[in-house]
Backbone bond lengths (Angstrom), bond angles and torsions (degrees), N, CA, C in turn:
res aa  C-N    CA-C-N  psi(-1)  N-CA   C-N-CA  omega(-1)  CA-C   N-CA-C  phi
1 M - - - 1.459 - - 1.527 108.63 -
2 T 1.348 116.88 126.39 1.461 119.87 176.99 1.518 108.88 -77.07
3 S 1.335 115.12 162.07 1.464 118.18 -178.99 1.523 111.36 -65.41
4 A 1.344 117.00 -23.12 1.468 119.85 178.37 1.525 111.31 -70.40
5 A 1.339 116.84 -21.53 1.460 120.50 -178.11 1.526 112.78 -99.47
6 T 1.320 117.80 1.01 1.457 120.72 176.87 1.526 109.27 -75.47
7 P 1.323 118.27 162.55 1.479 118.96 176.91 1.522 112.66 -53.47
8 K 1.341 116.80 -41.65 1.464 119.87 178.98 1.536 110.21 -64.70
9 G 1.324 116.04 -42.79 1.467 120.20 179.20 1.522 112.08 -63.31
10 L 1.329 116.21 -41.37 1.469 120.37 178.77 1.527 111.03 -64.81
11 R 1.352 115.61 -38.74 1.472 118.81 178.19 1.529 110.77 -65.30
12 R 1.328 116.40 -41.92 1.474 119.76 179.35 1.530 110.57 -64.04
13 R 1.314 115.64 -43.46 1.472 119.46 179.61 1.533 110.10 -61.70
14 A 1.325 116.65 -42.52 1.470 121.13 178.71 1.526 110.82 -62.68
15 R 1.338 117.34 -38.64 1.473 120.83 177.80 1.523 110.67 -63.50
16 L 1.324 116.01 -40.22 1.468 119.92 179.06 1.530 111.05 -66.59
17 I 1.325 116.75 -41.68 1.469 120.44 178.66 1.522 110.31 -63.67
18 S 1.328 116.42 -44.98 1.462 120.90 178.71 1.529 110.85 -60.42
19 A 1.326 116.18 -44.01 1.467 120.60 179.38 1.524 110.65 -63.40
20 A 1.330 116.86 -43.75 1.468 120.76 179.41 1.527 110.63 -63.80
21 G 1.329 116.44 -41.23 1.462 120.25 178.76 1.513 112.20 -64.33
22 E 1.316 116.93 -41.68 1.470 120.95 178.13 1.526 110.70 -63.29
23 L 1.336 116.62 -43.64 1.464 120.40 178.95 1.529 111.03 -63.54
24 L 1.325 115.98 -39.79 1.462 120.41 178.07 1.521 110.66 -60.82
25 L 1.329 117.02 -45.24 1.464 121.20 -179.80 1.527 111.98 -66.05
26 E 1.309 116.24 -33.69 1.472 120.27 -177.04 1.527 113.18 -82.38
27 G 1.331 116.44 -37.98 1.462 118.17 -171.15 1.504 116.06 -134.26
28 G 1.315 117.62 8.86 1.456 120.39 179.53 1.519 112.44 77.73
29 F 1.336 114.88 -171.19 1.459 120.62 -173.49 1.523 112.69 -64.72
30 D 1.318 116.97 -32.08 1.469 119.56 -179.44 1.525 112.27 -64.65
31 A 1.319 116.52 -21.30 1.469 120.18 -178.48 1.527 112.44 -79.80
32 V 1.332 117.25 -16.85 1.476 120.78 -177.05 1.526 108.60 -89.01
33 R 1.306 114.96 94.46 1.457 123.38 178.08 1.528 107.84 -130.88
34 H 1.321 115.77 151.58 1.476 120.11 -175.70 1.532 112.12 -50.18
35 R 1.317 116.15 -50.52 1.460 119.74 -175.50 1.537 111.47 -63.85
36 A 1.330 116.01 -44.97 1.473 120.35 -178.39 1.532 110.99 -64.21
37 V 1.331 116.44 -40.02 1.473 120.46 179.96 1.525 109.76 -65.94
38 A 1.321 116.82 -45.94 1.469 120.12 -179.73 1.524 110.77 -61.52
39 E 1.332 116.74 -43.41 1.474 119.94 179.26 1.523 110.74 -62.94
40 R 1.326 117.24 -44.83 1.471 120.46 -179.85 1.528 111.00 -62.31
41 A 1.323 116.42 -37.42 1.470 121.04 -179.02 1.518 112.33 -80.36
42 G 1.334 117.37 -13.05 1.459 120.58 -177.36 1.511 112.39 70.91
43 L 1.350 116.10 35.40 1.466 121.36 -178.19 1.531 109.25 -126.14
44 P 1.330 117.44 161.08 1.468 119.98 178.72 1.528 111.13 -62.48
45 L 1.310 116.26 150.24 1.462 122.00 179.60 1.531 111.54 -54.89
46 A 1.321 117.08 -39.33 1.466 120.94 -177.69 1.527 112.80 -62.83
47 S 1.323 117.48 -20.20 1.469 119.25 -178.36 1.523 111.84 -65.80
48 T 1.342 117.77 -28.72 1.465 118.67 -179.25 1.526 111.19 -67.65
49 T 1.319 116.63 -38.14 1.466 118.96 178.91 1.530 111.74 -82.51
50 Y 1.312 117.30 -18.76 1.468 120.41 176.81 1.534 109.99 -74.16
51 Y 1.328 116.85 -43.66 1.467 120.53 -174.99 1.526 113.32 -90.54
52 F 1.339 117.71 -14.72 1.467 121.14 -178.76 1.523 108.78 -134.98
53 E 1.327 116.45 130.18 1.464 120.40 -175.81 1.517 112.95 -66.82
54 S 1.342 116.87 -28.52 1.453 120.03 -177.41 1.526 109.38 -152.88
55 L 1.317 115.27 169.00 1.456 120.03 175.22 1.519 110.19 -63.41
56 E 1.334 116.83 -34.00 1.471 120.07 178.34 1.526 110.90 -61.23
57 D 1.350 117.02 -41.26 1.470 120.65 177.04 1.527 110.32 -57.97
58 L 1.315 115.67 -43.91 1.461 121.18 -179.42 1.530 110.47 -66.26
59 I 1.331 116.90 -40.46 1.464 120.70 179.35 1.524 111.11 -65.04
60 V 1.328 117.53 -40.85 1.472 120.47 178.03 1.535 109.84 -59.97
61 E 1.324 116.54 -43.02 1.469 119.94 178.03 1.524 111.27 -66.49
62 A 1.336 116.94 -38.04 1.461 120.90 178.44 1.528 110.57 -64.01
63 V 1.325 116.85 -41.62 1.473 121.15 178.19 1.522 110.29 -64.34
64 T 1.325 117.11 -42.75 1.464 120.58 177.94 1.526 110.08 -59.93
65 F 1.315 117.00 -43.18 1.466 122.28 177.34 1.527 110.20 -61.39
66 A 1.339 117.13 -48.35 1.465 121.10 -177.73 1.527 110.96 -64.34
67 C 1.326 116.82 -40.10 1.480 120.39 177.47 1.517 110.28 -61.72
68 H 1.313 116.52 -45.77 1.463 120.56 -179.38 1.534 110.09 -61.02
69 H 1.329 116.81 -44.42 1.468 121.89 178.97 1.529 110.16 -57.90
70 D 1.328 116.71 -48.05 1.464 122.44 -178.32 1.533 110.74 -67.39
71 E 1.308 116.83 -43.90 1.466 121.05 -178.06 1.526 111.71 -64.39
72 E 1.317 117.20 -38.53 1.466 119.56 178.54 1.521 111.19 -63.93
73 A 1.335 117.12 -40.58 1.464 120.73 178.08 1.520 110.60 -64.88
74 I 1.329 117.32 -42.28 1.471 121.63 178.66 1.521 110.15 -64.90
75 R 1.334 116.90 -44.72 1.467 120.50 -179.31 1.528 111.35 -61.19
76 L 1.323 116.62 -40.98 1.464 120.36 179.03 1.526 110.54 -63.55
77 R 1.332 117.02 -44.70 1.469 119.48 178.71 1.520 111.07 -63.51
78 S 1.327 116.66 -36.24 1.467 120.69 177.84 1.528 110.92 -65.45
79 E 1.327 116.52 -42.00 1.469 120.33 179.75 1.523 111.68 -65.60
80 L 1.334 116.76 -32.14 1.467 120.78 -178.67 1.529 112.74 -79.38
81 L 1.325 117.12 -13.62 1.461 120.55 -179.56 1.531 110.03 -67.47
82 T 1.313 116.49 128.44 1.466 120.27 -179.56 1.522 110.34 -74.56
83 R 1.312 115.06 153.16 1.462 121.38 178.55 1.530 108.59 -90.26
84 R 1.321 116.99 114.32 1.462 121.54 175.26 1.519 109.41 -161.90
85 R 1.282 115.61 155.05 1.463 120.65 178.66 1.531 108.67 -70.58
86 R 1.324 116.52 125.40 1.456 120.82 -176.62 1.529 110.86 -119.00
87 G 1.314 115.33 143.61 1.454 121.02 171.09 1.520 109.67 -74.36
88 G 1.330 116.25 -179.75 1.459 120.91 -177.06 1.519 113.26 -59.82
89 E 1.326 116.35 -46.73 1.458 119.83 -178.10 1.522 111.50 -65.98
90 A 1.327 116.49 -42.03 1.472 120.37 -179.67 1.532 110.89 -68.09
91 T 1.336 116.92 -34.89 1.473 119.83 177.28 1.521 110.42 -67.84
92 A 1.337 116.66 -41.82 1.465 120.46 177.16 1.527 110.20 -60.82
93 E 1.329 116.12 -40.26 1.463 120.38 178.29 1.523 111.06 -64.76
94 A 1.333 116.71 -42.49 1.474 120.25 179.09 1.524 110.77 -62.59
95 L 1.325 117.04 -43.32 1.462 120.62 179.24 1.533 111.26 -62.42
96 A 1.328 116.26 -44.98 1.467 119.76 179.38 1.530 110.66 -64.84
97 D 1.331 116.61 -40.49 1.465 120.18 179.27 1.525 111.39 -61.53
98 V 1.333 115.97 -42.88 1.466 120.03 -176.25 1.531 111.14 -75.74
99 F 1.321 117.35 -47.27 1.468 119.42 -168.67 1.527 114.64 -93.89
100 V 1.329 117.87 -18.23 1.460 120.21 171.21 1.521 108.08 -101.72
101 G 1.316 117.02 -57.88 1.458 121.32 175.95 1.513 112.12 80.76
102 D 1.329 116.26 126.28 1.463 119.21 -176.97 1.523 113.29 -71.16
103 C 1.325 117.94 -13.35 1.476 120.69 177.80 1.527 112.07 -96.01
104 T 1.326 117.29 -3.12 1.464 120.34 179.45 1.525 108.58 -78.10
105 T 1.317 116.87 124.83 1.461 120.21 -177.44 1.532 110.83 -75.32
106 R 1.318 115.64 161.56 1.462 120.48 176.18 1.530 110.40 -61.04
107 D 1.342 116.41 -38.42 1.468 119.73 177.86 1.520 111.10 -60.91
108 E 1.321 116.66 -42.70 1.470 120.14 179.65 1.525 111.20 -65.75
109 L 1.339 116.89 -41.00 1.462 119.64 177.28 1.526 111.14 -64.93
110 T 1.324 116.53 -41.25 1.467 120.57 178.88 1.524 110.16 -61.63
111 T 1.323 116.29 -45.45 1.464 120.23 179.27 1.518 111.02 -61.99
112 R 1.325 117.23 -38.27 1.472 121.83 179.38 1.526 110.02 -53.91
113 Y 1.327 117.15 -44.36 1.460 120.14 -176.12 1.522 112.58 -87.47
114 E 1.313 118.10 -26.23 1.470 120.23 172.11 1.526 109.89 -60.37
115 M 1.319 116.83 -39.74 1.464 120.65 -179.05 1.524 110.55 -60.67
116 V 1.317 116.42 -39.53 1.465 120.70 -179.52 1.523 110.32 -65.61
117 V 1.326 116.49 -47.66 1.465 121.39 -177.48 1.526 110.97 -64.35
118 L 1.322 117.32 -38.80 1.459 120.27 -175.21 1.525 114.13 -76.29
119 C 1.319 117.44 -2.68 1.470 119.49 172.61 1.530 110.75 -56.81
120 A 1.332 116.01 -31.20 1.465 119.55 179.90 1.526 111.19 -64.47
121 R 1.319 117.03 -32.60 1.473 120.91 -179.46 1.528 112.51 -90.80
122 F 1.316 116.51 -27.19 1.468 121.52 -178.31 1.537 109.04 -122.35
123 P 1.331 117.80 83.59 1.467 119.92 -177.74 1.528 113.92 -55.17
124 R 1.338 117.06 -25.48 1.473 119.21 -179.88 1.522 111.95 -69.08
125 L 1.348 117.48 -13.54 1.465 120.25 176.53 1.529 111.91 -79.20
126 R 1.324 116.91 -20.02 1.471 119.70 -173.30 1.519 113.90 -57.02
127 P 1.350 119.34 -47.07 1.469 117.47 179.55 1.524 112.75 -64.47
128 V 1.334 117.19 -35.50 1.472 120.67 179.02 1.522 109.45 -61.31
129 L 1.341 115.63 -47.29 1.456 119.48 -176.92 1.527 112.68 -77.13
130 A 1.333 117.51 -27.22 1.474 119.92 174.25 1.525 109.44 -65.59
131 N 1.316 117.71 -42.74 1.474 120.91 177.02 1.518 110.65 -63.75
132 R 1.326 116.35 -38.12 1.466 120.80 178.41 1.524 110.54 -62.63
133 R 1.330 117.09 -45.74 1.465 119.74 -178.96 1.529 110.85 -63.42
134 K 1.306 116.65 -37.72 1.467 119.87 178.40 1.529 110.08 -64.01
135 L 1.329 116.41 -43.64 1.460 121.01 178.16 1.531 110.68 -62.10
136 L 1.333 116.72 -46.27 1.457 120.45 -178.77 1.528 111.72 -65.78
137 A 1.323 117.16 -35.75 1.467 119.81 176.55 1.526 109.78 -62.26
138 G 1.326 116.81 -42.48 1.465 120.32 177.20 1.520 112.01 -62.26
139 L 1.323 117.23 -40.41 1.464 120.62 178.96 1.530 111.32 -69.23
140 H 1.323 117.32 -34.08 1.468 119.45 174.19 1.531 110.04 -61.90
141 G 1.326 114.71 -42.90 1.468 118.98 177.58 1.516 111.58 -59.45
142 E 1.330 117.33 -40.03 1.469 120.92 179.07 1.529 111.42 -65.60
143 V 1.332 117.26 -42.19 1.467 120.55 178.86 1.526 109.98 -62.78
144 L 1.327 116.39 -42.87 1.465 119.73 179.24 1.529 110.77 -64.38
145 E 1.322 116.33 -42.71 1.472 120.05 179.62 1.520 110.60 -63.12
146 K 1.328 117.42 -41.32 1.468 121.30 178.08 1.532 111.36 -65.19
147 S 1.327 116.37 -22.10 1.468 121.43 -178.60 1.525 111.80 -95.93
148 G 1.336 116.43 7.91 1.465 120.49 179.20 1.514 113.15 74.22
149 R 1.331 115.10 30.68 1.462 120.10 -177.58 1.518 110.65 -126.60
150 V 1.309 114.94 166.03 1.451 120.20 -179.52 1.525 108.61 -133.32
151 G 1.324 114.86 141.67 1.465 119.74 176.73 1.513 109.12 -143.41
152 S 1.324 116.45 129.01 1.465 120.15 176.41 1.526 108.30 -69.19
153 P 1.333 117.86 160.82 1.466 119.31 177.93 1.529 112.70 -53.96
154 A 1.339 117.38 -40.65 1.470 120.08 -179.75 1.528 110.79 -66.12
155 R 1.329 117.13 -39.70 1.463 120.46 179.95 1.528 111.32 -69.98
156 I 1.322 116.59 -34.52 1.475 119.49 177.15 1.527 110.12 -64.86
157 V 1.329 117.12 -38.98 1.471 120.62 175.98 1.524 109.83 -60.44
158 Q 1.335 116.98 -41.85 1.470 120.59 178.30 1.530 110.92 -64.84
159 L 1.317 116.02 -41.84 1.469 120.85 179.18 1.532 110.13 -61.69
160 M 1.322 115.80 -42.85 1.465 120.24 178.36 1.530 111.16 -64.14
161 A 1.337 116.73 -35.44 1.466 120.20 178.96 1.533 110.49 -65.60
162 V 1.321 116.84 -40.90 1.467 120.28 177.39 1.528 109.55 -63.67
163 E 1.311 115.29 -45.18 1.473 121.13 179.69 1.533 110.76 -60.47
164 D 1.334 116.51 -48.59 1.471 120.38 179.70 1.525 110.92 -61.69
165 G 1.319 116.96 -43.58 1.457 120.74 179.79 1.521 111.92 -61.56
166 A 1.338 115.74 -40.16 1.467 119.98 179.40 1.527 110.84 -64.28
167 V 1.330 116.68 -43.94 1.468 120.29 -179.14 1.531 110.53 -65.27
168 V 1.328 117.10 -47.40 1.465 120.43 -179.55 1.531 110.24 -61.96
169 G 1.327 116.94 -42.88 1.459 120.35 178.19 1.518 111.96 -61.85
170 A 1.329 116.42 -42.70 1.467 120.30 179.43 1.522 111.22 -64.62
171 L 1.327 116.99 -39.16 1.462 120.36 177.78 1.531 110.37 -66.56
172 A 1.330 116.38 -43.31 1.462 120.42 -179.29 1.525 111.75 -64.74
173 D 1.338 116.10 -35.05 1.475 120.59 -179.64 1.522 112.69 -87.53
174 A 1.330 116.37 4.37 1.470 122.04 -179.30 1.525 111.93 55.08
175 E 1.334 115.46 38.57 1.468 120.66 176.56 1.527 109.28 -65.04
176 D 1.310 116.93 140.38 1.466 121.27 179.04 1.519 111.96 -71.55
177 D 1.335 117.17 -37.72 1.461 121.37 -174.13 1.526 109.88 -115.81
178 V 1.323 115.79 86.84 1.466 121.75 -178.70 1.524 110.27 -62.29
179 M 1.326 116.32 -38.16 1.471 119.22 -179.34 1.519 111.33 -63.65
180 A 1.326 118.17 -39.38 1.462 121.12 -179.36 1.526 110.27 -64.46
181 V 1.324 117.09 -42.55 1.469 121.19 178.17 1.530 109.65 -61.74
182 T 1.319 116.04 -42.38 1.464 120.74 -179.39 1.521 110.90 -66.04
183 R 1.321 116.85 -42.84 1.481 120.58 177.89 1.521 111.47 -57.50
184 V 1.327 116.43 -46.43 1.472 120.61 -178.47 1.533 110.30 -61.60
185 A 1.340 116.51 -45.65 1.467 120.28 -179.44 1.523 111.26 -62.41
186 L 1.329 117.07 -42.38 1.465 120.93 -179.60 1.521 111.45 -69.93
187 C 1.317 116.20 -35.98 1.467 120.60 -178.68 1.529 110.57 -59.69
188 D 1.333 116.65 -34.15 1.461 121.34 -178.59 1.524 112.99 -69.87
189 V 1.330 118.56 -21.59 1.473 120.61 -173.11 1.527 114.74 -122.31
190 V 1.324 117.72 -12.50 1.464 119.06 -169.52 1.532 112.88 -63.22
191 D 1.328 117.76 -36.47 1.470 118.52 -179.31 1.524 112.36 -68.67
192 V 1.320 116.45 -27.39 1.476 120.58 178.56 1.531 110.71 -80.92
193 L 1.336 115.95 -45.82 1.462 120.75 -174.05 1.523 113.23 -84.16
194 A 1.327 116.71 -23.48 1.482 120.35 -178.13 1.522 108.52 -141.69
195 P 1.327 117.16 73.22 1.464 119.71 -176.60 1.525 112.21 -67.76
196 V 1.316 114.01 163.07 1.468 120.66 177.60 1.526 108.75 -61.26
197 N 1.321 115.80 136.30 1.457 121.22 178.51 1.522 108.71 -74.05
198 A 1.332 116.03 113.27 1.477 120.40 -174.98 1.522 111.75 -68.77
């Protein structure tokens, strides 16, 4: 057993991943650097290269951590959503509440979409984000079902594209209320993409 696989080694590696994930959420990909991660974790600088072969390895773990953090918050909001028949506007509001979330910071939203864009530079991120999209599509289906609506897998993908576009546009335009922008965009399409379940 190598020292990296001992309980102490596993704990140190987990501390580094947690530190990298926190830095990613706070400052984006530029914030994830060996020195910054080691300082945040309270470990020697050499530990980052001991437990991770490259900065890319560390970034992949940081993205996995950030995805898990975001997905857990989304899942909790989805579970708290009450089951009732909703009109178009109320369904758009429920979707924005669950998938944007009023407690989600601008930094966290920015990181969410940076991860998607950087798949082109880090091919190892693709499976992580593909699994994330599959999970989020399933949660969208649950929100729609709880709202008395139905959406085919293809329509849910379209709904998610509208939602993502609204969030990215709101961030780019420095809108104060990202959720409000997202609600309006979803309200325009929800009856077409997720009609009431007859």
